[in-house]
N, C-alpha and C positions, 0 to 999 in steps of 0.2 A: 505420309499421313493420309487419312481418308478424305476423299472429295466427293462432291455430288455433281454428276453430269459433265464434268470438265476434267482436263488433265491436271497434273501437279505443277505445271509451269506457272511461276508467279505472275506472268503477264497474260495468262489465258483470259479470254473474255467471259464474263459472267452473263448468264442468260436470264431474260425476263419473259421467256416464252410460256412457262407454266410454273405453278407453285410446287414447292418441295412436299414430300410426304407429311401428312398431318401429324403423325405420331412424333416426329422430330421436333415439333414446336408446341406440342401438347394442346392442340386444337381439335375439336370434334367436327366443326363445319368447315368445308373447303373455302367458303366465302370469308372465313375469318383468318385465313392464312395469307399473309402479306409477303413472306419470304419466298424468293424464286430460285435462288442458287446459293451455294456455299462452297468455299475452298479454304483448306488449310494451307498455310504458307510457313514452313518451318515449325519449330516446337511451340512457339507462343503466339504467333501471328495468324490471322485469318481474315478472309474477305467474304462479303456476301452482297447479293443484290436483292432488292425488294421493290414492290410496286404498291403505292397507296391508291385505293380505288377512287374514282371521281364521285361516286355516290355511295354512301354507307349510312344505314339508319342511325348509327351512333356517332361515328367520327365526323360525318359530313353534316350533322344537324347543328348548324351554327347560325347565329343571327348576323345580319347587317354587314358592315364593311370588314369585319374580321375575316369572313369568307375563307375560301381556299381550303387547304389541308390543315388538319389539326396537329399541333405539336405533340399531343399525346398519341396520335397515330404513328408519328415518327418513333416515339418511345416504344410503342407496341412492336414495330418492325424490328427494332434493335433487341427488344426482349426475346422475340422469336429467334433472332440470330444467335443470342447467347444460349438459349435452350438447345439449339442445334449444336453449338460449340461444345456444350456439356457432353453430348453424346459422341460427336465425331472428333472433337479435338482432345477431350479429356477422358474419353472412354467410360463415361457414366452409363450404367446399365439401365434397363427399362424400369427397374424397381427403385432407382435412386431418386430422392426428392431434393429439389432445389429450394432453398430457404433464403429469401432476400433479407440481408441485414441493413444495407444502405443502398440508395439509388439516387442518381442525380441527372438532370436534363438541363442543358443550357442551349438556347437558340441564339446563335451569334448573328445570324442574318435570316430574318423570316421571309424575305422576298421570294425565294424559290418556292415557298409553300403557297404563295398567292396565285394558284393556278386552278381556279374553279372549273368544273365541267370537263377536266382532263385527268387521266391517270398520271401519277408522278413516279418516275423511276428513281430509286435511291441507290447510291453507292455507299456501302458500309465497310469501313476498314477497322478491324478490331485487334486488340492485343491483350494478352494476359499480363497485367502489371505485377501481379503477385499470385503465386500458386503454392499451396501447402498440401502436403500429403500425410495420410495416416494409414499405416499398414499397407503401403503400396498403392493406395487409391487417393485420388484428389479429394480433399475434405473442405477446402476453401479456395476460392479464386476471385480475384478482383479484375474486372474487365474494363477497358477503356475503348470507346468506339468513336470514330469520326464519321460524320454523316454529310454527304454531299449529293447534289443533283446536277447532272450535266456539267460536272467539274466545278460547280460553285458550292463552297462550303455552306452548310446550314447550321450545324451545331455539334455538340458532343454529348455523350452519355457515359456515365460511370456507374457500375453496379458491383457491389460486394455480396457474394453468394456463398452460403454454406451448402455442402452436398452431404446428404445422409442416407444410408440404406433404410429400407422400409421399417425394420425392427427398431432402429434407433429413432427414426422419425416418430414412430408410435409412442415411444417413451417420452420424447420431448413434447409431443402433442397432448399427452395426458397430464403434463405438469400443471398443477393448479386446478385441475378438474376432478370431480368425483364421478362423473358420468361420461359416457362416450360422446364426443362432439357430433352433433347431428350433421347430416348431409344437407346441402342446400336443396336438393330435390325432394327431401322429406318434410321440409318446413312449409307452412302455408304462406302464400303471398299476402301481406297485410297492407291495406291502404292507410296512409297517414291521416291523422285527424286534422292536422293543419298543414296541408301541402303548400309548396312554394311555387309560384307562377314560373313557368319555363323561361319567359322573357327576362326574368330577373337574374338568371344565371346563364344567359347567352344561348338558350335552347328554344326550339319551337315545339318539341314533343315532351309531354309530361313524363313519359316512361324513361327519359334520359336524365331526369332530375334525381339526385342522390341525397338531397337534404330535405328536412321538414322541421316544423316547430322552431322557426327562427325567433330569436329574442335579442334585442339591443338594449343593453343596460350600461349607461355611462359610455365608456370607450370600448367595451367588449361586446362583440357579436358572438352569439352561440347558436348552435343548431344541432339537431339529432341526425345521425346518419340513416338515410333510407337505403336499406340493403335490397337491391333489385334482383330478387332470387330467380325471376323468370326472364331476365334480360338475355337476349340471344347472343350478345357480344360480351358483356361483363361477366356473365355466368354461362359461357359457352359449353361448359361441362361441369359435372357435380364438384362442389368444393366443401371442405370441412371447416373453412374459415373465410373471412372477408379478404378477397384478393387485394394485394397492394395497389394495383392500378385503379381499383374502385376508390380507394382512399385518396389517391392522388387527384382523381377527378373531383372528389368531395372537397379537398383543399382548394382547388381552383374555384369551384362554385362558391365556397364560403368567401373567397377573396372578391369575386364579382359582386356578391351581395354586399360586402363591406364597402366596396367602391361606390355602389349606388346609394346605400343607406347613409354613409358618413360623408361622402364627397360629391354626390350627385352625378357620378360618372355612369354612362350607359354601358351595359355589358357588351353590347355590339361594337363598342369603340375600343375594346381592350383585347390583348392577345397574351397568351402564356409565353413568357420570356425565359423563366428559369424556375426550376423546382428541385429541391433536395429533400429526401425522405430518409428518416431513421426509424426502422421498425424494431420495437422493443420486446414485443411478445405477440402471440397470435391474437388476432381480432376475432372474437367469438361471434357466431351467428345467432346465438340464443340469448343475447343481452344487449341493451341499448348502448350505443357509443355516442358520446357527447363531443362536439368539436368546439374549441374555444380559440378565438383570434386575438392576435396582438399586432398592432401596426408597428412596423420597423422603419418605414419611410413613407411619408405622405406624398401624394401626387404633386408634381411640380408644374408651375405655370407654363413651362415651355413644352409640355406634352409628355414629360417623363412620367412613368407609371408608378404603381403602388407596390410596395414590398411589405410583407407581413409574415407572421409565424402562426402555425396552427398546431394546437395540442389535441390529440385524440385520447379520450379517457373512457374507460369501461370498468364499472364496479369500483370506482374511486381510484383506479390505477392507470398510469400512463401506458397506452398501447403503441403510439407512434408520435413522432414530432416531424413537422415539415416546415420548410421556409419556401416562400413563393414570391416571384416578381412578375407583375403584370405590366406589359408595355402598352403604350397608347398608340393606336393607329393614326392619331392626329399629330404625333411627334415625329422625331427623326426616324427614318427607316433603319431598322436593325438595332435601335437602341434598346438594350435589355435592362441594364441596371442590376447591381448585385443585391441579393436578398438581405445582406447584412448592412446595407446602406452605404458601403464603401464606394 
């Protein structure tokens, strides 16, 4: 199998000396590449190394005691690993599009992430739990990845991805549309009429806030998705739809708002423990997306966090569904809690 910078031996040491080529992880800016090495091990297994930067305008923009490295930066490192695997492990060509159907992140122990002002080297061990082919090419793959730092487990990621050639992708992309989907580079950046204060969603910078027009009615908190078209990380390169990781961040921010508005919990005292996402259709750039919350488990007196569900709706139809658990930094170290309340 193909490898980067190392031999095929399963025990070969992975390097963190430099990042891998940008095109393998679909990034335009070198500063947005976290993956540093990749190795195929057998037909379905692979390994990679990554480094989370100590300072990043998006991932490191966090308030208070939450500090350290962002769990969504961990997800981004794994996402880059899986894009690399599509090309090097599954022989996907440069014209092949990866379409995420489901994704899940679980932080089993957040303590290794609490390393502010230092880069964090990650060890990623992945496997293809399911591979399906169509006409000799991989058409669907389910990946499972274990994440660790210095031998200490951090968590797991699971992603279900469809692989489609350009012409098939275009047909899928036009489903439900009568006009060409616009590119993010061609749309004007619009400032929201009712912005949300960054401190309410655990941020210091307004350009990292992806929600606006919050409304609390009864037990339901709603907000509109603010699509940050000029954001150098979330929109590192032109897109014809809202990327899944942007929606994951929106779900987390809605939960932080919910924790503050309903339970008086400060965003700086909470960390992302678990997130599962199901993407039902493409999230369009040229129509509003409404987020609606549903509490699954209220915060516990012993420091246990909040679990909730988020529905994404566009034009009256469901675009995505997510379940999120926020752990409290005041509770037990490593306590995550399941999103379903179990």
